SELUMLO-310478 format. One record per residue: x, y, z of N, C-alpha, C, O, CB in turn; residue in one letter. Coordinates in steps of 0.1 Angstrom, whole numbers, plus 2048, in hexadecimal, padded with zeros to 3 digits. Each point is the difference from the previous one (the first is absolute). Glycine has a CB too. Layout:
REM residues N
XYZXYZXYZXYZXYZa
...
//
This chain:
REM residues 70
39516F53A7F880C7FC7F97FD7F38057F97F780C816814x
7E37F57F57F77FE7F47FF80D7F87FD80B8057F67E3807x
8108117E77FF80B7F77F48007F77FB7F57FD81E80C803x
7E280B7FC7F58017F78058087F48088098027E77F5811x
80C8007E28038077F47F48087FB7F57FA7FE81C7F47FCx
7F181F8037F68087FA8038007F18098077FC7F3808819x
7FD7E97E48037FD7F27FB80B7F77F480480080C7E4804x
80881D7F37FD80A7F68007F97F27FD7F47FF80C81F80Fx
7FC7F47E88007FA7F380E7FB7FC8098028087E480D7F1x
8147EB7FC80D7FB7FB8047F38067F87F980680F81E7F7x
8067E58018057F380480580080F8017F58058068087E4x
7FB80E81D80580180E7F87F780A8067F880780281F7F4x
7EB7EA8057F97F780A8027F27FD8017F880A7EE8197F8x
8127EB7F28037F17FC80E7FC8058017F58067F080D7E6x
81880781280E7FD8058017FF80F8077F78058028157E7x
7F07FC81B80080080F7FA7F38048057F98097FA8207F9x
7F57E47F97F97F48048087F37FD8007F78087EA8157F5x
81C7F47F78087F47FD80C7FF8098047F58047F580D7E4x
80E80981B80B7FF8097FC7FC80E8077F98078048197ECx
7E97F38127FB7FD80D7FD7F18018037F980A7F481E7F9x
8037E47F27FD7F180080D7F88008007F68087EB80F7EBx
81F7FF80680D7F880080680180E8077F68047FC80F7E3x
7FB80682080680180D7F77FA80B80480080C8078157EDx
7E97E68037F77F980A7F980A8087FC7FD80B8137F07F5x
7EF81F7FB7F980B8077F38037FA7FF8027F4817808813x
7DF7F68017F38047FB80080F7FE8068088087EF7E5803x
8038187EC80080E7FD7F28047FB7FD8017F481C7FF807x
7DD80280E7F38047FC80080E7F98098088047ED7EA80Ex
8018117E580080D7FA7F28057FD7F77F97FB81F8017FBx
7E881380C7F58077FA8038037F180B8047FD7EE806819x
7FE7F37E28028017F17F780C7FB7F48008038117E87FBx
8028217FB7F980C7FB7F77FC7F58047FA7F680E815811x
7E17F57F97F67FC7F68048057F27FF7F87F77F080881Bx
81780C7EE8038057F280E7FF7FC8048047F57EA80C80Fx
81B7EB80580E8007FD8067F37FE8087FD7F77FA817816x
7FB7E27FC8077F48007FB7F67F67F47FE7FE81080681Ax
8057F57E17FD7F67F77F87F48078047FB80A81080B7E8x
7E07F78087F87F58078077F38017FC7F88087F08137EEx
81F7F28028077F48018077FE80E8047F580380080D7E4x
7FD8098218067FF80D7F87F68098067FA80980281E7F5x
7EB7E67FF7F87F78088057F27FF7FF7F88097ED8167F3x
81B7EF7F98057F27FD80B7FD80A8027F48047F880E7E4x
80E80881D80B7FC8097FF80680E8087FD8088068037E3x
7E88098177FF80680D7FA7F680A7F77F87FE80681E7F7x
8097EA8177FC7F880C7F28058047F67F8801822804806x
7E78117FC7F380680580080E7FA80A8077FF7F57EB816x
7F58127E57FF80D7FB7F28058017F77F980281C8037EFx
7EC81180F7F38077FF80180A7F580B8057FC7F07F781Dx
7F98087E27FF80A7F67FD80D8077F88018098007F07E5x
81081A80F7FD80D80680080B7F58077FE7F68047FA820x
7EE8127ED80080C7F780880B8068047FF80C7E67FA7EBx
81981180180780B8047F880680C7F48028008168037E9x
7FD7FF8227FA80680B7FB7F680B7FA80580980080D7E8x
8087E180D7FB7F780A80B7FB8098027F48037ED8047ECx
81881281780B7FE8097FB7F880C8077F780580481E7F3x
7E97EE80E7FB7F980B7FE7F17FE8037F88087F281D7FFx
8077E87ED7FE7F27FC80D7F97FF8017F48047EA8127EFx
81F80080880E7FA7FF8057FE80E8067F58037FE8167E7x
7FB7FF81F8057FF80D7F97F48088077F88067FE8217FAx
7EE7E67FF7F97F68068047F27FB8027F78087EB8197FBx
8157EF7F08047F37FA80E7FC8058027F58047F18117E7x
81680481580E7FD8067FF7FC80E8077F78048038197ECx
7EF7F78187FF7FC80F7FA7F28018057F88087F88207FEx
7F97E57F37FA7F380080A7F57FC7FF7F48047EA8167F8x
8207F97FB80A7F77FB80C7FF80980A7F97FD7ED80B7ECx
80A80582180C80080980C8077FA80B7FE8047EC7ED805x
80681D7ED80B8087F980680A8097F98088067FD7F47E4x
81780581780780A80880780A7F880280C8048017E380Dx
80080E7E280780A7F77FA7FF7F27FD7F57FC818809812x
7E980D7EC7FA8007F280B8067F77FD8017F47EB801815x
//
């Protein structure tokens, strides 16, 4: 199963990505333009920038990445 992370602010997105990497699991994520620390780009496998209200863009990204759970 492929998981996707909807990243917000704070350390949580970093902790999830680091844990996923240690477990050998890919975890693509939409990154909130106004919330997520830009440093997430350094460790993210695949990401896109999204704004508030761009749910369709997030869904399309997850589908293209084969994500089954967010």
